[in-house]
Every structure is written in C-alpha cells, then in structure tokens.
C-alpha positions in Angstrom: 10.8 144.2 75.9 11.0 140.5 75.2 8.1 139.3 73.1 5.8 136.9 74.9 5.7 133.4 73.4 2.2 132.5 72.3 0.9 129.1 73.6 0.9 126.2 71.1 -2.5 125.7 69.5 -4.1 122.3 69.3 -5.1 121.5 65.7 -8.0 119.0 65.6 -7.1 118.1 62.0 -4.5 115.7 63.3 -7.1 113.6 65.0 -7.7 111.8 61.7 -4.1 110.8 61.3 -3.4 107.2 62.5 0.0 106.1 63.5 1.4 103.0 61.7 1.9 100.1 64.0 5.1 98.1 63.3 5.1 94.4 64.2 8.4 93.9 66.0 7.8 90.1 66.0 7.1 89.7 62.3 7.8 86.4 60.6 8.4 85.7 56.9 8.3 82.9 54.3 6.4 80.3 56.2 4.5 78.7 53.4 6.3 77.6 50.2 5.5 76.0 46.8 8.1 75.1 44.3 8.3 73.7 40.7 11.4 72.1 39.3 13.2 70.1 36.6 14.6 66.8 37.8 18.0 65.5 36.7 19.6 62.2 37.5 23.4 61.9 38.1 25.7 58.9 38.8 24.1 57.0 35.9 25.0 53.6 34.4 26.3 53.5 30.9 23.6 54.0 28.2 21.2 55.6 30.6 19.5 58.8 29.5 16.5 61.0 30.3 14.0 62.0 27.8 11.0 64.3 27.7 10.2 66.5 30.7 11.0 65.3 34.2 9.4 67.6 36.8 8.5 68.0 40.4 6.1 69.8 42.7 7.0 70.7 46.3 4.9 72.5 48.9 4.8 72.8 52.7 5.1 74.9 55.8 8.4 76.1 57.5 8.3 77.7 60.9 10.4 80.9 60.8 12.7 81.2 63.8 14.6 84.6 63.8 17.5 84.9 66.3 18.5 88.6 65.9 16.8 91.8 66.8 16.1 92.8 63.2 14.6 89.3 62.7 16.2 88.8 59.3 18.6 86.0 60.3 17.7 82.7 61.8 16.5 79.2 61.3 13.6 77.4 59.7 12.1 74.0 60.4 9.0 72.5 58.8 7.1 69.8 57.0 6.3 69.4 53.4 5.1 67.1 50.5 6.8 66.4 47.2 6.0 64.5 44.0 8.7 63.9 41.3 8.5 62.2 37.9 11.5 60.9 35.9 11.2 60.0 32.2 14.1 57.9 31.2 15.2 54.6 29.6 15.7 52.3 32.6 13.4 49.3 32.6 12.4 48.2 36.1 10.8 44.8 36.2 10.6 41.6 38.3 11.5 38.0 37.8 9.3 35.1 38.8 11.4 34.8 41.9 10.4 38.4 42.7 14.0 39.6 42.2 14.1 43.1 40.7 15.4 43.6 37.2 17.2 46.8 36.0 17.9 47.1 32.3 18.8 50.0 30.1 16.4 50.1 27.1 17.5 51.1 23.7 14.5 52.9 22.2 15.8 52.3 18.7 15.4 48.6 19.2 12.0 48.6 21.0 8.7 50.3 20.5 8.2 52.0 23.9 5.3 54.3 24.6 6.1 55.2 28.3 9.0 54.6 30.6 9.1 56.6 33.8 9.1 56.3 37.6 7.6 58.6 40.2 8.3 59.2 43.8 6.0 60.7 46.5 7.6 62.0 49.6 6.9 63.5 53.0 9.8 65.9 53.8 11.3 67.9 56.7 13.2 71.0 55.6 15.8 72.5 57.9 17.2 75.9 56.9 19.7 78.6 57.9 18.0 81.8 56.7 19.2 85.3 55.8 17.3 88.1 54.2 17.1 91.9 53.8 13.6 92.1 55.2 12.1 94.6 57.7 8.7 94.7 59.4 7.4 97.0 56.7 9.4 95.9 53.6 7.7 93.0 51.7 10.2 93.0 48.8 13.6 91.8 49.8 16.6 89.5 48.9 16.8 86.1 50.6 19.4 83.4 50.8 18.4 80.1 52.5 20.6 77.0 52.8 20.0 73.8 54.6 19.2 70.1 54.6 16.0 68.4 53.6 15.1 65.0 55.1 12.5 62.9 53.4 10.7 59.5 53.1 9.4 58.0 49.9 6.0 56.6 51.0 5.0 55.7 47.5 7.0 54.7 44.4 5.7 53.6 41.0 7.6 52.7 37.8 5.6 52.4 34.6 6.8 50.8 31.4 4.4 50.5 28.4 4.6 49.0 25.0 1.9 48.1 22.5 0.0 45.2 24.2 2.4 45.1 27.2 2.6 47.0 30.5 4.8 46.6 33.5 4.2 48.5 36.8 6.4 48.2 39.9 5.6 49.7 43.3 7.7 47.6 45.7 11.5 47.6 45.4 13.9 46.3 48.0 16.6 48.3 46.2 14.9 51.6 46.7 16.4 53.9 49.3 13.2 55.3 50.8 14.9 57.6 53.4 16.2 60.7 51.6 18.8 63.3 52.6 19.6 66.3 50.4 21.3 69.6 50.6 19.2 72.6 49.5 20.0 76.2 48.5 17.5 79.0 47.6 18.2 82.6 46.6 16.2 85.3 45.0 14.3 88.6 45.3 10.7 89.2 46.0 8.5 86.6 44.2 11.1 84.9 42.1 13.6 82.6 43.8 15.9 79.9 42.3 16.1 76.7 44.2 18.6 73.8 44.1 18.2 70.3 45.6 21.1 67.8 45.6 20.6 64.4 47.0 23.3 63.1 49.4 22.3 59.5 48.9 21.3 57.5 45.7 17.8 56.4 44.9 18.7 52.8 44.3 21.2 50.2 45.5 20.9 47.8 42.6 22.9 46.5 39.5 22.0 46.0 35.9 20.9 42.5 35.0 23.7 40.3 33.8 26.2 43.0 34.6 28.0 44.3 37.7 27.2 47.9 36.8 25.7 49.8 39.8 22.3 51.5 39.4 22.5 54.4 41.8 20.9 57.5 40.3 21.4 60.7 42.4 18.6 63.3 42.0 19.5 67.0 41.2 16.5 69.3 41.2 16.6 72.9 39.8 13.6 75.1 39.8 11.7 78.1 41.2 10.4 78.6 44.8 7.6 80.9 45.9 7.0 81.9 49.5 3.8 83.1 51.1 3.4 84.9 54.5 
C-alpha cells in the first residue's frame, strides 16, 4: 500500500518573522561635503604658494538612475564652496582704480599675510557609476562631470606691519567658473579632483606684459550622505 502523505502543519512560530522590504527606487549620494588642498597652475614667473591653501565644499545632488539596478545614471545639484589661497601675489589698486598685480619677494619685504579667498555658488553635473544595491551601503563609486560656478564674493588681503591692503572688486576676476571633476572611492573615503577650465584672472603684472591667469586645481576628500 502507498503511504498516505500527511498534511502540512502550520507552525505559528513563523508569525514573528518579518520579511525584509527592498526599496526598488532607492537613491544614493545626494548630500556631499568635501575638503581639499588648493593648487594654482599657469603661474607668472616668481609666483609661489606658501602655507596651507584649503577649501570646503558642500551641497545637494539629485541622484537620477537610468538603469534597472539603479547604479548608473546622472546627478544634478546645487552647492556652496569657499577657497583660500596663500601666495605671494600682491593685488592692489592705483588712484585711478586700476588693479595692480605684483609678485612679492618675501625676502625683501616683511609680510604678515598675503592671500585671497573666493566664495562660490556651484551647480555640479555628474555621470555616476557605482556597485551599490538597495541593501548594500558599502560600495565603489566613480563619478565624473562638470561643475559650473559663480564667485559671488572675492577678497584679497595683504598685511605688513602698519600697512594693510584689502581688495574685493576686480574687473580682471573671472567670476563665472567652469571645471571638470572626478571622484572615486569606496564607502566613506573618496578622492576628489577639480580642474578649472578657465583662469581666475585676465590681468598682467605691473610694468610687464606677463599674464596673470592662475588656474585652480583642487585635490581632496569627498564624503556622501544619503
């Protein structure tokens, strides 16, 4: 005789087990904060940086995945940035309100402070790839793109004993900024690179025909949240 199959028994113990809900529309890396070291390229002769020149960047990027796995797509956002450059370029003004650019030899002058700072509103545009899933919060990422910006405030500061020169308005300053960006990393730590596609200034050294351009290159760390 064929044995009769016993009916399946219901086990009430499984009532306490909850199924994990996977968000099929998850987004990643929408808030960012970055810290970096600022370098200046395309320099006039005798120009040099000294001390630490740093920057802070933060903002929001809307994550726009375009594939089913949601690990490839675009990002568009808005951000804020402040950058300081310690160097030996004197920025002053004649009585005619014409801007003066001069390279200062610190060996000849007693200079306490010589730096300029930029404050920007930025719009990052990115092409994004990562190894993320809806449940994996540690993943590799590679983001490349363009960052548009506008310098809404500029200040140069030159200080000697009993002498101080501050400048905030420069006709030679290129306030609209365009830069290429590249970020890669894993989990929390991500290396970021920013290379300006246009110079900071369109000026020349006083009494010379040497251009004062200065192209920012920023190298640092980027951290993403949510």
